C-alpha positions in Angstrom: -81.8 40.5 -4.6 -78.6 38.4 -4.2 -80.6 35.3 -5.4 -81.8 37.3 -8.4 -78.2 38.3 -9.2 -77.0 34.6 -9.0 -79.8 33.4 -11.3 -79.0 36.3 -13.7 -75.3 35.3 -13.8 -75.9 31.7 -14.5 -78.3 32.6 -17.3 -75.8 34.8 -19.1 -72.6 36.5 -17.8 -73.1 39.2 -20.5 -76.6 39.9 -19.2 -75.1 40.2 -15.7 -72.7 42.9 -17.0 -75.4 44.7 -18.9 -77.7 44.9 -15.9 -74.9 46.4 -13.8 -74.1 48.8 -16.5 -77.7 50.0 -16.6 -77.7 50.3 -12.8 -74.7 52.6 -12.9 -76.1 54.5 -15.8 -79.3 55.3 -13.9 -77.1 56.5 -11.1 -75.4 58.8 -13.6 -78.8 60.2 -14.4 -79.3 60.9 -10.7 -82.2 58.4 -10.3 -82.1 57.5 -6.6 -84.5 56.0 -4.1 -84.6 58.3 -1.0 -84.9 56.4 2.2 -84.5 53.0 0.4 -81.6 50.5 0.5 -79.5 52.4 -2.1 -78.9 56.1 -2.4 -77.0 57.8 -5.2 -75.7 60.7 -3.1 -72.5 61.6 -5.0 -71.2 61.4 -8.5 -67.9 60.2 -7.1 -69.4 56.9 -6.3 -71.0 56.7 -9.7 -67.6 57.1 -11.3 -66.1 54.4 -9.1 -69.0 52.1 -9.9 -68.5 52.7 -13.6 -64.8 51.8 -13.2 -65.8 48.6 -11.3 -68.1 47.6 -14.1 -65.5 48.3 -16.8 -63.0 46.1 -14.8 -65.6 43.3 -14.6 -66.1 43.4 -18.3 -62.4 43.3 -18.9 -62.0 40.3 -16.6 -64.9 38.5 -18.4 -63.1 38.9 -21.7 -59.6 38.0 -20.5 -60.2 35.2 -17.9 -60.9 31.7 -19.2 -61.8 30.1 -15.9 -65.6 30.5 -15.3 -65.3 30.1 -11.6 -62.9 33.0 -11.3 -65.1 35.2 -13.4 -68.1 34.3 -11.1 -66.2 35.1 -7.9 -64.9 38.4 -9.4 -68.5 39.2 -10.3 -69.5 38.7 -6.7 -66.8 41.1 -5.5 -67.9 43.7 -8.0 -71.5 43.2 -6.9 -70.8 43.7 -3.2 -68.5 46.6 -4.0 -71.2 48.5 -6.0 -73.7 47.9 -3.2 -71.2 49.2 -0.8 -70.7 52.4 -2.8 -74.5 53.1 -2.7 -75.4 51.9 0.8 -78.1 54.0 2.4 -77.0 53.5 6.0 -73.9 52.6 8.0 -74.9 49.1 8.9 -75.3 48.1 5.3 -72.0 49.9 4.6 -70.2 47.6 7.0 -72.0 44.4 5.8 -71.1 44.8 2.2 -67.6 45.9 3.2 -67.0 42.6 4.9 -68.8 40.5 2.3 -66.2 41.3 -0.3 -63.7 39.3 1.6 -65.5 36.0 1.1 -65.1 35.6 -2.7 -61.4 36.7 -2.3 -60.9 33.9 0.2 -62.4 31.4 -2.2 -60.1 32.6 -5.0 -57.0 32.4 -2.8 -57.8 29.0 -1.3 -59.2 27.4 -4.5 -56.9 28.8 -7.2 -53.7 29.7 -5.4 -50.6 27.7 -6.5 -48.5 27.7 -3.3 -49.1 26.5 0.3 -48.4 30.1 1.5 -51.9 30.9 0.4 -53.2 29.7 3.8 -51.0 32.2 5.5 -52.2 35.0 3.2 -55.8 34.1 4.0 -55.0 34.3 7.8 -53.6 37.8 7.3 -56.6 38.9 5.2 -59.2 37.6 7.8 -57.3 38.9 10.8 -56.7 42.4 9.5 -60.2 42.9 8.1 -62.2 41.5 11.0 -60.0 42.7 13.9 -59.8 46.3 12.8 -63.5 46.3 12.0 -64.4 45.8 15.7 -64.0 49.5 16.6 -66.4 50.4 13.9 -69.0 48.0 15.4 -68.3 49.4 18.8 -69.2 52.9 17.7 -72.2 51.7 15.8 -73.7 49.9 18.8 -73.4 52.9 21.0 -75.0 55.5 18.7 -78.2 54.1 17.2 -79.0 57.1 15.0 -76.2 56.0 12.7 -78.6 53.5 11.1 -80.3 56.0 8.9 -77.4 58.3 8.1 -75.3 58.1 5.0 -72.5 60.3 6.5 -70.9 60.8 9.8 -71.7 64.6 9.9 -70.9 65.6 13.5 -67.6 66.3 15.3 -65.8 63.6 17.2 -62.6 63.6 19.2 -59.3 62.7 17.5 -59.1 59.4 19.4 -62.6 58.4 18.3 -61.9 59.3 14.8 -58.7 57.3 14.8 -60.3 54.1 16.1 -63.3 54.5 13.7 -61.0 54.9 10.7 -59.0 51.7 11.4 -61.7 49.7 9.7 -61.1 51.5 6.4 -57.4 52.1 6.6 -56.9 48.4 6.3 -58.5 48.4 2.8 -56.6 51.4 1.7 -54.1 50.0 2.8 -51.9 52.4 4.6 -48.4 51.4 5.7 -48.5 49.4 9.0 -51.8 48.0 7.9 -50.6 46.7 4.5 -48.9 43.4 5.3 -51.9 41.3 4.0 -51.9 42.9 0.6 -48.5 41.8 -0.9 -49.1 38.3 0.5 -52.6 38.1 -1.0 -51.4 39.4 -4.4 -48.4 37.0 -4.6 -50.6 34.0 -3.9 -53.7 35.1 -5.9 -54.4 34.3 -9.6 -54.3 37.1 -12.1 -58.0 38.0 -12.2 -58.1 38.1 -8.4 -55.2 40.4 -8.3 -57.0 42.6 -10.8 -60.1 42.7 -8.6 -58.0 43.4 -5.4 -56.1 46.3 -6.9 -58.8 47.8 -9.1 -61.9 47.5 -6.9 -61.3 46.4 -3.3 -58.7 49.0 -2.5 -61.3 51.7 -3.3 -63.6 50.5 -0.5 -61.3 52.0 2.1 -61.2 55.3 0.2 -65.0 55.4 0.0 -65.2 54.6 3.7 -63.0 57.6 4.6 -65.3 59.7 2.3 -68.2 58.7 4.4 -66.6 59.5 7.8 -64.7 62.5 6.4 -67.3 65.0 7.7 -66.3 64.2 11.2 -62.6 65.1 10.5 -61.6 68.4 12.1 -58.4 70.3 12.2 -57.3 68.7 15.5 -54.6 66.2 14.8 -54.8 66.7 11.1 -51.0 66.6 10.9 -51.1 63.0 12.0 -53.1 61.9 8.9 -50.9 63.9 6.6 -47.7 62.6 8.0 -49.1 59.0 8.0 -50.0 59.2 4.3 -46.7 60.8 3.3 -44.8 58.2 5.3 -46.7 55.4 3.6 -45.9 56.8 0.1 -42.2 57.3 0.7 -41.5 54.1 2.6 -43.4 51.9 0.1 -41.7 53.6 -2.9 -38.3 52.7 -1.3 -39.6 49.1 -0.8 -40.4 49.0 -4.5 -36.8 49.6 -5.3 -35.6 46.3 -3.7 -38.4 44.0 -5.0 -37.4 41.2 -7.2 -41.0 39.8 -7.6 -42.9 41.9 -10.2 -46.2 41.1 -8.6 -45.0 42.2 -5.2 -43.7 45.4 -6.8 -47.0 46.2 -8.3 -48.7 45.6 -4.9 -46.4 48.0 -3.1 -46.9 50.5 -6.0 -50.6 50.3 -5.3 -50.0 51.1 -1.6 -48.0 54.2 -2.7 -50.9 55.5 -4.8 -53.5 54.8 -2.2 -51.4 56.7 0.3 -51.6 59.7 -2.1 -55.4 59.2 -2.1 -55.5 59.5 1.7 -53.3 62.6 1.5 -55.7 64.2 -0.9 -58.7 63.4 1.2 -57.4 64.8 4.5 -55.7 68.0 3.2 -58.9 70.0 3.9 -59.1 71.9 0.6 -62.1 72.1 -1.6 -60.4 70.3 -4.5 -58.8 67.6 -2.4 -61.6 65.0 -2.7 -61.8 65.6 -6.4 -58.1 64.9 -6.8 -58.5 61.8 -4.7 -61.3 60.6 -7.0 -59.1 61.2 -10.1 -56.2 59.3 -8.5 -58.5 56.4 -7.6 -59.8 56.2 -11.2 -56.2 56.3 -12.5 -55.0 53.7 -10.1 -58.0 51.4 -10.8 -57.3 51.3 -14.6 -53.5 51.3 -14.3 -53.1 48.6 -11.6 -55.6 46.3 -13.3 -53.5 46.4 -16.5 -50.3 46.1 -14.6 -51.4 42.8 -13.0 -52.8 41.6 -16.3 -49.6 42.0 -18.2 -47.5 40.5 -15.4 -49.9 37.5 -15.3 -49.8 37.0 -19.0 -46.1 37.0 -19.0 -46.1 34.6 -16.0 -48.2 32.1 -17.9 -45.6 31.7 -20.6 -42.5 32.0 -18.5 -43.5 30.5 -15.2 -41.6 33.2 -13.4 -42.5 36.6 -11.8 -38.9 37.7 -11.2 -38.2 41.0 -12.9 -34.7 39.7 -14.0 -36.3 36.9 -16.0 -39.3 38.7 -17.4 -37.7 39.9 -20.5 -38.6 39.9 -24.2 -41.9 41.7 -24.4 -40.7 43.7 -27.4 -39.8 40.6 -29.3 -42.9 38.6 -28.3 -45.6 41.2 -29.3 -45.3 44.8 -30.4 -48.9 45.5 -29.4 -48.3 44.1 -25.9 -45.1 46.2 -25.6 -47.0 49.4 -26.6 -49.8 48.9 -24.1 -47.4 48.0 -21.4 -45.4 51.1 -22.0 -48.5 53.2 -21.7 -49.4 51.5 -18.5 -46.0 52.1 -16.9 -46.1 55.7 -18.1 -49.4 56.2 -16.3 -47.9 54.5 -13.2 -45.3 57.3 -12.9 -47.8 60.0 -13.9 -46.8 60.9 -17.4 -48.3 64.3 -18.3 -51.0 62.9 -20.6 -52.3 60.4 -18.0 -55.1 61.4 -15.7 -53.0 60.7 -12.6 -50.6 63.5 -13.6 -53.3 66.1 -13.0 -54.1 65.1 -9.4 -50.4 64.8 -8.5 -49.6 68.1 -10.1 -52.4 70.0 -8.3 -51.5 68.5 -4.9 -47.8 69.2 -5.4 -48.6 72.9 -6.0 -50.7 72.9 -2.9 -48.0 71.5 -0.6 -45.4 73.8 -2.2 -47.4 76.7 -1.0 -48.4 75.6 2.5 -46.1 72.7 3.7 -42.5 72.7 2.5 -41.6 69.5 4.4 -44.5 67.7 2.7 -43.5 69.1 -0.6 -40.0 67.5 -0.1 -41.4 64.1 0.7 -43.7 64.2 -2.3 -40.8 65.1 -4.5 -38.9 62.0 -3.2 -42.0 59.9 -3.9 -42.2 61.2 -7.5 -38.6 60.6 -8.2 -38.5 57.1 -6.8 -41.8 56.0 -8.4 -40.4 57.3 -11.7 -37.2 55.2 -11.2 -38.8 51.9 -10.5 -41.4 52.3 -13.2 -38.8 53.0 -15.8 -36.6 50.1 -14.4 -39.4 47.5 -14.8 -40.4 49.0 -18.2 -36.8 48.7 -19.6 -36.4 45.3 -17.9 -39.5 43.9 -19.6 -38.7 45.3 -23.1 -35.0 44.3 -23.4 -34.2 40.7 -23.8 -34.4 37.6 -26.0 -37.7 36.1 -27.1 -38.5 32.7 -25.6 -42.2 32.2 -26.3 -45.2 33.0 -28.4 -48.1 35.3 -27.5 -51.3 35.9 -29.4 -51.0 39.5 -30.3 -54.7 40.3 -31.0 -55.6 39.2 -27.5 -54.2 42.5 -26.1 -56.9 44.5 -27.9 -59.0 43.7 -24.8 -56.8 46.3 -23.1 -57.8 49.1 -25.4 -60.9 50.4 -23.4 -59.0 50.6 -20.2 -56.0 52.3 -21.9 -58.5 54.8 -23.3 -59.9 55.4 -19.8 -56.5 55.8 -18.4 -55.5 58.6 -20.7 -58.7 60.3 -21.7 -61.3 59.8 -19.0 -60.0 62.9 -17.2 -61.4 65.3 -19.8 -64.9 63.8 -19.3 -64.6 64.2 -15.6 -63.4 67.8 -16.0 -66.4 68.6 -18.2 -68.8 67.1 -15.6 
């Protein structure tokens, strides 16, 4: 099948996108192959696959380098297969295969020598923390034909098993590879990293979530809250706009973990809504930062000024992106954060206080970078109609919630 996809891509990249779109559409219609290689077992994964295909189409329109588009297509291909894997071995195989195209993007198209260090961090964190997963798999053979871990395990077993997926969230203490990879990666690779690869850890926790029990649940809640608050404070002191966007992604994915482990019936739904919101928002954030870097040769927030004078359309879209980043009420991320804030207000006052800190700080740094980008003197020229590529993702970022709600 991989050979067929390669031939299909070289024939026509649009045909590659169309085949993937049809694949996800059949999943939307609940056409699944029971007992086969792929299994459409949840609409959550269909929504995430649809987001991945939309991101791939956006990269195909905006990226001029054919090699980067091809490597991004491979990441999307492996990610979609990961979402619909029928057993746990294939789940791990496709999970690790997504790392190979990212390494080629970093080593082949990175501009600084620090890209070698970023690749070391990426390989070490992904492979080393995946070893406990292989240990559990080799000792319980019935995992081969199961889509979910649907039996109880001890807290220690669950902790070591989840290390493999916490790296791709990434949660604080497992996050060091992400800012390094983002800073050294080209724009399209950063878009793939933030929009697609970070969702692999969330889906992995979905799969093993049935083995979570109420023993030690406070540890997971405290870990996710700590990740959100600390990384939001780190965002305040960042001078590199790409690094700031990377730590902002860590904050949002910490909220996804918090929603998944809160053990309420709407928690996983709110995690899905936040994953969709983060996927569209982070992709556009890195796209705009990359576009401005191409004309200014700088990623420092202090020097990235003059968007308003360069292009009114780019300024409008960038304002919408940053408003979605701090959960403006019309964005789909607002709904998930509002629901979970009400939940913690009723059951966990300390968690409610930490969430309030997170909201206030995320609002501050989002408004800061927004004002910093808009105010300044024009020093370049941008092709304004090019930003019309962003319109589909902006539409998803602010209106896709109503479609999910109807479903």
